[in-house]
C-alpha positions in Angstrom: 6.1 41.5 -12.7 8.2 39.7 -15.1 8.0 41.1 -18.7 8.9 39.0 -21.8 8.0 39.1 -25.4 5.8 36.8 -27.2 8.6 35.9 -29.7 10.6 34.5 -26.6 8.1 32.8 -25.1 7.4 31.1 -28.2 11.0 29.8 -28.3 10.8 28.7 -25.0 7.9 26.6 -25.8 9.5 25.1 -28.7 12.6 24.0 -26.8 10.6 22.5 -24.2 8.7 20.7 -27.0 11.8 19.5 -28.3 14.4 18.9 -25.7 12.4 18.3 -22.2 13.3 15.2 -20.7 15.9 14.7 -23.5 13.1 14.5 -26.1 12.9 15.4 -29.8 9.5 13.4 -30.3 6.7 11.9 -28.3 7.1 8.0 -28.3 3.8 6.6 -29.5 4.9 3.0 -30.0 2.8 1.7 -27.3 -0.1 4.4 -27.4 -3.4 2.9 -28.1 -5.2 4.2 -31.1 -7.7 6.2 -29.2 -4.8 8.2 -27.8 -2.6 8.9 -30.6 -4.3 12.4 -31.3 -3.7 13.4 -27.8 -0.4 12.0 -27.5 1.0 13.8 -30.7 0.8 17.1 -29.0 4.2 18.5 -27.8 5.4 17.2 -24.6 8.1 15.1 -23.0 9.3 11.7 -24.0 8.2 8.9 -22.0 10.3 7.3 -19.0 11.6 10.3 -17.6 10.0 10.4 -14.4 13.0 8.9 -12.4 11.3 5.8 -11.5 12.9 2.6 -11.2 14.9 1.9 -15.0 14.2 5.5 -16.0 16.2 8.6 -16.3 15.0 12.1 -15.2 15.0 15.5 -17.2 18.5 16.5 -16.1 19.7 14.5 -19.0 18.9 17.5 -21.2 18.4 20.1 -18.5 21.8 19.7 -17.0 23.0 23.0 -15.3 21.7 21.8 -12.0 21.7 18.4 -10.2 18.1 17.2 -9.6 16.3 18.6 -6.6 19.2 21.1 -5.9 17.0 24.1 -6.2 14.9 26.0 -3.6 11.8 24.5 -5.2 10.2 21.1 -5.5 7.6 18.6 -6.8 4.6 17.6 -4.8 2.2 14.8 -5.4 -1.2 15.5 -3.3 -4.3 13.1 -3.1 -2.6 9.5 -2.9 -4.2 7.5 0.1 -2.5 5.3 2.4 -4.6 2.4 0.6 -6.5 1.9 -2.2 -9.6 -0.3 -3.4 -9.7 -1.8 -6.8 -11.2 0.5 -9.3 -11.2 3.3 -7.1 -11.4 6.6 -8.8 -8.7 8.8 -7.3 -8.2 12.8 -8.1 -4.6 13.6 -7.7 -2.8 16.8 -7.9 1.0 17.4 -9.2 2.5 20.7 -8.5 5.8 22.1 -9.3 7.3 25.1 -7.5 10.2 27.2 -8.5 10.3 30.8 -7.8 12.5 31.7 -10.5 10.6 29.5 -13.5 8.4 31.1 -15.9 7.1 28.1 -17.6 6.4 24.5 -16.0 6.4 21.0 -17.1 6.0 17.6 -15.5 5.4 13.7 -16.2 4.0 11.1 -13.8 3.6 7.1 -13.9 2.3 4.5 -11.4 3.8 0.9 -11.3 3.5 -2.2 -9.2 6.4 -3.7 -7.4 7.4 -5.4 -10.5 7.7 -2.4 -12.5 4.5 -2.8 -14.3 1.6 -0.3 -15.2 -0.7 -0.2 -12.3 -4.4 1.6 -13.0 -4.7 4.1 -15.5 -4.6 7.8 -15.8 -7.6 10.2 -17.0 -8.6 13.7 -17.2 -11.5 15.8 -18.2 -11.7 17.3 -22.1 -10.7 20.5 -22.2 -9.9 22.9 -25.3 -6.7 23.3 -25.5 -5.7 20.2 -23.7 -3.1 21.2 -21.3 -2.5 17.4 -20.3 -1.9 14.1 -22.5 -1.1 10.4 -22.2 1.7 8.3 -23.5 3.4 5.0 -23.1 6.8 3.8 -22.9 8.8 0.4 -22.5 11.0 0.0 -19.5 12.5 -3.5 -18.5 9.9 -5.3 -20.6 6.9 -3.8 -19.1 4.9 -1.2 -20.8 4.1 2.2 -18.4 1.7 4.8 -18.9 2.4 8.5 -18.4 0.4 11.6 -17.8 2.0 14.7 -18.6 1.9 18.4 -19.8 1.3 19.5 -23.4 2.6 22.9 -24.6 -0.9 24.3 -23.7 -0.3 23.4 -19.9 2.9 24.8 -19.1 2.1 28.5 -18.2 1.1 29.3 -14.7 -1.5 31.4 -13.5 0.5 32.6 -10.9 4.3 32.8 -10.9 6.3 30.6 -9.1 4.0 27.4 -9.2 2.0 25.7 -11.3 -0.5 22.4 -10.9 -2.1 19.8 -13.0 -5.1 17.9 -11.5 -6.4 14.4 -13.0 -7.7 11.1 -12.2 -5.9 8.0 -11.3 -7.9 4.7 -11.7 -6.9 1.8 -9.3 -6.4 -1.8 -11.0 -9.3 -3.8 -11.0 -7.9 -6.2 -8.4 -5.4 -5.4 -5.6 -1.7 -5.8 -7.0 0.0 -4.9 -3.8 2.0 -1.7 -3.4 1.9 1.1 -6.2 4.6 3.6 -6.3 3.8 6.9 -8.0 7.1 8.7 -9.7 7.1 12.3 -11.0 9.4 14.7 -12.2 8.9 18.4 -12.8 10.6 21.2 -14.5 10.8 24.7 -13.4 12.0 26.7 -16.6 13.5 30.2 -16.8 12.5 31.0 -20.4 16.0 32.0 -21.6 15.4 30.4 -25.1 17.4 27.2 -24.5 17.6 24.4 -21.6 20.1 26.0 -19.4 19.2 27.6 -16.0 16.1 25.1 -15.3 15.6 23.3 -12.4 14.4 19.6 -12.3 12.7 18.1 -9.3 11.7 14.4 -8.5 9.2 13.0 -6.0 7.7 9.8 -5.1 4.7 8.5 -3.2 3.1 5.1 -2.2 -0.2 3.6 -1.8 -1.0 -0.1 -0.4 -3.6 -2.7 -1.1 -4.2 -2.5 2.7 -1.5 -4.7 3.6 0.0 -2.9 6.3 -0.8 -4.1 9.6 0.0 -3.3 13.5 1.0 0.3 11.4 0.5 2.7 14.5 2.4 5.6 12.5 0.7 5.6 9.3 4.2 5.4 7.4 2.8 2.3 5.4 5.1 -0.2 7.4 4.4 -2.6 10.3 5.9 -1.3 13.8 7.3 -3.7 16.3 4.7 -3.4 18.9 3.3 -5.4 21.7 0.2 -5.8 24.0 1.0 -6.3 27.8 -2.1 -8.1 29.4 -1.0 -7.4 33.0 -1.4 -4.1 32.7 -3.5 -3.7 29.5 -0.8 -1.6 27.9 0.3 -1.3 24.3 4.0 -0.7 23.4 4.9 0.5 19.7 8.1 1.5 18.4 7.4 3.9 15.3 9.1 2.8 12.0 8.6 6.5 10.7 10.7 7.9 13.2 12.0 5.9 16.1 9.8 7.4 18.6 7.7 5.2 21.2 4.1 5.0 22.1 2.8 3.8 25.3 -1.4 3.5 25.5 -3.2 1.8 28.3 -6.2 0.3 26.7 -7.5 -3.0 27.4 -7.5 -5.5 30.6 -6.0 -8.9 31.1 -8.0 -11.6 29.6 -8.4 -9.6 26.6 -8.0 -10.6 23.0 -6.0 -8.1 20.9 -7.8 -7.3 17.3 -5.9 -4.1 16.7 -6.6 -2.9 12.8 -7.9 0.2 10.9 -11.3 0.6 12.0 -11.8 4.4 10.9 -10.0 3.9 7.4 -7.3 6.2 7.7 -4.4 4.1 7.1 -3.1 3.9 10.7 -3.7 0.7 13.1 -6.1 1.2 15.7 -5.7 -0.3 19.3 -8.0 -2.3 19.9 -9.0 -5.5 22.2 -12.3 -7.7 22.5 -13.2 -9.1 25.8 -14.2 -12.5 25.9 -16.3 -12.6 29.1 -18.5 -10.1 27.7 -18.4 -10.2 24.0 -17.6 -6.6 23.8 -15.4 -4.5 21.5 -13.1 -1.9 22.6 -11.5 0.6 19.8 -9.5 3.5 20.3 -9.7 5.1 16.9 -6.6 6.8 15.8 -9.0 9.8 14.3 -10.2 10.3 17.8 -12.9 8.9 20.1 -13.9 5.4 21.2 -15.9 2.5 19.6 -17.6 0.4 22.0 -19.8 -2.5 20.7 -21.2 -5.8 22.3 -20.7 -8.4 19.4 -19.9 -12.0 20.1 -20.1 -14.6 23.2 -17.7 -16.3 25.4 -16.1 -19.0 23.5 -16.0 -17.0 20.2 -13.1 -16.1 18.1 -12.4 -12.7 16.8 -11.6 -12.7 13.2 -10.5 -9.3 12.0 -10.9 -8.4 8.3 -12.2 -5.8 5.9 -15.0 -8.3 4.4 -17.1 -5.4 2.8 -14.1 -3.8 1.1 -14.5 -0.3 2.1 -10.9 -0.1 3.7 -12.3 -0.3 7.3 -12.1 -3.4 9.5 -15.0 -4.9 10.3 -16.0 -6.3 13.8 -16.5 -10.3 13.4 -16.2 -13.3 15.3 -16.5 -17.1 14.5 -18.0 -19.5 16.9 -16.3 -22.7 17.0 -19.0 -24.6 18.7 -21.3 -24.1 15.4 -18.8 -23.1 12.7 -20.6 -19.7 12.0 -19.1 -16.7 11.3 -20.9 -13.3 12.3 -19.8 -10.2 10.9 -21.0 -6.6 11.2 -20.2 -4.4 8.2 -18.8 -1.0 8.7 -20.1 0.2 5.3 -23.7 -0.2 6.1 -24.2 -1.8 9.4 -25.9 -4.9 8.4 -24.8 -8.5 9.3 -23.5 -11.5 7.4 -23.9 -14.7 9.2 -22.4 -17.4 7.5 -21.6 -21.7 8.6 -18.0 -22.4 7.5 -15.7 -24.6 9.3 -15.8 -26.8 12.3 -15.0 -26.5 15.9 -11.3 -27.8 15.3 -10.2 -25.7 12.7 -7.9 -22.3 13.1 -9.1 -19.1 11.7 -7.2 -18.3 8.2 -9.2 -15.3 6.8 -7.5 -13.1 4.1 -7.9 -11.5 0.7 -7.0 -14.3 -1.3 -8.9 -13.5 -4.6 -7.3 -9.8 -4.4 -10.9 -8.0 -4.8 -10.2 -5.6 -2.0 -12.5 -8.0 0.6 -11.5 -10.1 3.2 -12.4 -13.9 2.6 -13.8 -16.1 4.9 -11.5 -19.0 5.6 -10.1 -21.7 7.6 -7.2 -24.3 8.1 -7.9 -27.8 9.4 -4.9 -29.1 11.4 -6.3 -32.9 11.1 -5.5 -32.7 7.5 -3.4 -29.7 6.8 -6.3 -28.6 4.5 -7.4 -24.8 3.7 -11.0 -24.1 3.0 -11.4 -20.5 1.6 -14.8 -19.0 0.7 -13.8 -16.3 -2.1 -15.7 -13.1 -2.1 -15.6 -12.7 -5.6 -17.8 -15.5 -6.6 -19.2 -17.0 -3.4 -17.2 -20.1 -4.5 -14.7 -22.0 -2.0 -11.3 -23.6 -2.7 -9.6 -26.7 -0.9 -6.0 -26.8 -0.8 -3.9 -29.1 1.1 -0.9 -27.2 2.6 0.7 -28.1 5.9 0.3 -30.7 8.6 -0.9 -31.5 12.1 1.1 -29.1 14.5 1.6 -26.1 12.2 0.1 -22.7 12.6 -1.4 -20.8 9.8 0.4 -17.5 9.0 -1.7 -16.1 6.2 -0.5 -12.9 4.3 0.7 -11.2 1.2 4.3 -12.4 1.0 5.0 -11.8 -2.6 3.3 -8.3 -2.9 0.7 -9.2 -5.6 -2.4 -7.9 -3.5 -3.3 -11.6 -2.5 -3.2 -13.3 0.7 -0.8 -16.3 0.4 -1.4 -19.7 2.1 1.5 -20.0 4.4 2.2 -22.1 7.7 4.8 -22.0 10.6 6.0 -25.5 12.0 7.1 -24.9 15.5 8.9 -28.4 15.6 11.7 -27.2 13.4 11.3 -23.5 13.0 10.2 -23.5 9.6 8.0 -21.5 7.1 6.3 -22.8 4.3 5.1 -20.2 1.7 2.5 -21.2 -1.2 2.8 -17.8 -2.7 0.2 -17.0 -5.2 2.5 -15.2 -7.6 6.0 -16.5 -6.7 5.5 -20.1 -5.8 6.5 -22.2 -3.2 9.2 -21.5 -0.8 10.6 -22.5 2.7 12.8 -20.7 5.1 13.9 -22.0 8.6 13.6 -18.9 10.6 12.6 -19.4 14.5 12.3 -22.2 17.1 9.6 -23.9 18.8 8.9 -21.6 21.4 8.6 -18.6 19.2 5.5 -16.7 18.5 5.0 -16.1 14.5 4.3 -12.1 13.8 4.7 -11.6 10.3 4.3 -8.1 9.0 5.4 -5.4 6.4 8.3 -4.1 8.5 10.4 -2.8 5.5 7.5 -1.1 3.6 7.8 -2.9 0.5 4.2 -4.1 0.2 5.3 -7.6 0.9 4.9 -9.6 4.2 8.1 -10.2 5.9 8.8 -13.4 7.9 9.2 -12.7 11.9 9.3 -14.0 15.0 8.8 -13.0 18.8 11.0 -14.6 21.1 10.4 -13.6 24.9 10.8 -9.8 24.3 13.1 -10.1 21.3 12.1 -9.5 17.7 13.5 -11.3 14.4 12.6 -10.1 11.3 13.8 -11.5 7.7 13.2 -8.7 5.4 11.8 -9.2 2.1 13.3 -6.3 0.6 17.1 -7.3 1.1 16.9 -10.9 2.8 18.7 -8.7 5.9 17.8 -9.9 9.4 16.4 -7.3 12.3 17.0 -8.2 15.5 15.7 -5.8 18.2 14.9 -6.2 21.7 11.3 -4.7 22.5 9.0 -6.1 24.7 8.9 -8.8 27.6 8.0 -12.4 27.9 4.6 -12.0 29.0 3.6 -9.5 25.8 1.6 -10.6 22.8 3.1 -9.2 19.5 0.4 -7.0 17.8 0.8 -8.5 14.0 -1.0 -11.5 15.5 -4.2 -9.8 15.9 -5.3 -11.3 12.6 -4.0 -14.6 13.6 -5.2 -17.5 15.3 -4.3 -16.9 18.8 
């Protein structure tokens, strides 16, 4: 057992109060009035989580490089995908065997570096946690961190703090959580302390063809002749081959069990039967639909599970089996010549019913937020709808691929219009988030070769994976 005097502990606490994260006072410039009392309790200055545009605690505790000790910082509770307004319990743990006192600071930001959601914690006496605010790159960020009452562990070698993160009211795309932790040795100054940083990410259900659960789309195909799925995992480069399906099936891979991993799934037109191989284990077999229907994959009830659904071109009726409660939704929307174009266009966490009319190049979207619909002309006859979140704001964007000249036209909800020539007339458009940045990448599949234009750095991926007969898995939600 480590023995130390009360005086020495007080000295160390005072130093942490004054200098942890290079602080001499807590910056309250951006704190709301309701937080001033809480934020005035001693703790680190804002903007030292190692998030983009920020420093970390080694600016003051500089004896060792960041993450050079034998301990670390662990963030637990962050889901693969979040729902609007979802309240999620999180825990931050700092481990350092030689430490006596511990501290941390954490923030959550979107892909533009802005505050994403909000932190809260239950009232305690004395308070071990506090909130503060800082300005980074012109954006206000919120931070949750320890107070002087929250630095002493109950067990030597580790310290944890538990609190709640409430997701934004609407999808904002990728949210990154950044945290820095301090394992202090209580020697009376800032020397000998170990600083650790960590980061985790949650998406708003934007990752498709994600068969390994790493938040990125995988190069993956379905081979009709053998009913086999082939996937090249983006997380570790490992290869999967799963026989599930038969010739003539329509691919409908999506996350039906809500674990953040895409499930291998097909819809059989001859019988109207759905076959789902759940990544959590077991099978789902449901007869839903009839010959001539079109499967329309999406999360229509906002529970982060894909719903079984079909569109009947002969009548223009959508039939949706909600995974949340097993109820049915039946709506007439569209005409027989339309192409399906469903997506979450209003960022409420629910897929909106939508069609694209080739004859006029017009989009018709039935928004789930208010049951009103929008009409936008974008595209021309011969185009293919390739809707997706190309700017990472959590909203599906209107987009078309023009086979005649291989051009992609995007009407992004945040970043506006863009046009990119990428592909040719024989290519199959297969957009997805292949670089894991929360934005859809422009991509085509050409007789077994993938061409991906990464949104993160405008680099191009060229990879041979598949054969000429294969169907790229990211097209499960597109008009096939």
